[in-house]
N, C-alpha and C positions, 0 to 999 in steps of 0.2 A: 400490404396484405398479400399472402402467398396464394397460389392458384388453388390449393386445397380448401382454403377458407371460402373462396368464391364458389366452389362447386357444391358445397354443402347447403342445401336449400331448406334446412330444418332448424328449429330452435335448439338451444343448448339442452333444454329439458327433453326434447325428442331424442337427441343424440345420446343423452344419459340413459334414458329408458331402453333405447336400442342396444347400446353397448353393455348395459348392466340390467338386463330385464329382471323385474321382480316377479316372484312366484312362478317362474318358468319351471316346468317339470322335466328334469333331466332323467333319462334312463327309463326303467321299468315302471309302468303305471301301477302295478300291483304293490309297489312299495309305498304308495300314498293312499291313505285311507280316505275314501270318498263315498258319498251317498248317491250321486248321480253324475252323468256326463252329458254334455251337449256337443254335438258335432255338426259343423256347418261348413259350407264351401264346396269346392270341387278340386280334388287332388290332381285331376287330369290337367287343369289349367294352371295349377301351382299354388292356389290359395285354399288352404283348409285349416280349420281351427278346431281344437278339442279343448273343452273346458271341464275340469274335474271339480266338483262342488262338494264340500263338507259342510253340513248344516248342523248348527247347534240350537239348543232350546234354552231360553232364559227362564229365570224363576217364574215369571208371569206367563210362561207358555209360548211366548212369541219366538218364532223360528228366525234365525239370522245366519248370515254367511260367516261361519266360523273360520273357514279356510277355503282356499281354492288354488288350483294349479292349472296350467295350460300348456299346450304344445301347438305349434303352427308350422305350416309350410307357407310362409308369406314373406312379404317385403319388410323393409325397415319401418314403414309406417304402421303396418299391421302388428309388428312386434312391439314397437313403442306404445301404440294405442292400447294393446291388450295388457301390457305391463302396467300402464297407468290405471286402466280400468280395474285391474285386479287389486290395486292399492285402494282405489276409491270405494270398491264394493265390500271389502273386508269389514266385518263387525256391523254392517247394515242389516236391517230386517230384509227378508226376501222381497217384500213389496217396495222398500226404499231402493234396494239394489236394482230392481226393474225400472225404477224411475230415472236412473242414470242414462243419459242419452249420448249418442255419438258426438253431438255438438258439445256436451259437457266435457267429454274427454278431449275433444279438439281444443277447447278453450283452456283446459287445464295444462295441456302441452304447449300452449303458445301458438296454436294454429299450424296445421299441416298445410302443405301446398294444396291448392284447390283440386288439382288433378289426382291427389292421393287421399282425399277425404274418404272416399268409398272404402279404403282399407281399414279405417277406424271402426267400421260397422261390423267387421268380422268377429271381433272379440265380444262386442255387444250382443250380437245375434247368438253366439255360442253360450253366453251367460244366460240369456233368456231361455234358450233350449234346455240347458241344464236345470234351471229352476222349474220349467214346465215338466221335464221328465221326472224330477224329484216329486213334484206335487202329484203327478199321475201315478207314480209308483206308491207313494204313501196313501193316496186315496184308495187305490186298489187293495192295499194291505188292510186298511181299516174296514173296507166292505167285506173282506173275508172273515174278519174277526167277529 
């Protein structure tokens, strides 16, 4: 085994999501059509997450995660976790997307090192914030009408 293999403390799934992040928003946010954004973290300490949410409506009227994109200033664990979360949340109803826990993401990835688990919460919190912002905005719009 080479020294590189011993230094990597993550599963192959974490490595894949880190090196090939899904739904990462490159470039200008205005090029992605979204209904709400959630921003969490603290850019001063280096960890910040922005989640851009596009909501669809099924024939039965149920709203779902049609699409989402994200940006982060975070570590490999935050990137991999949010990449996995973005795949897990797509096509779920908003309520079902809210039920995805950081533990679910951690298990999906094959477990992060214990000292990095807190990084998996960043994407989760940003998604919750985006859904909350969407619901608050649409609630305000319906009250005006």
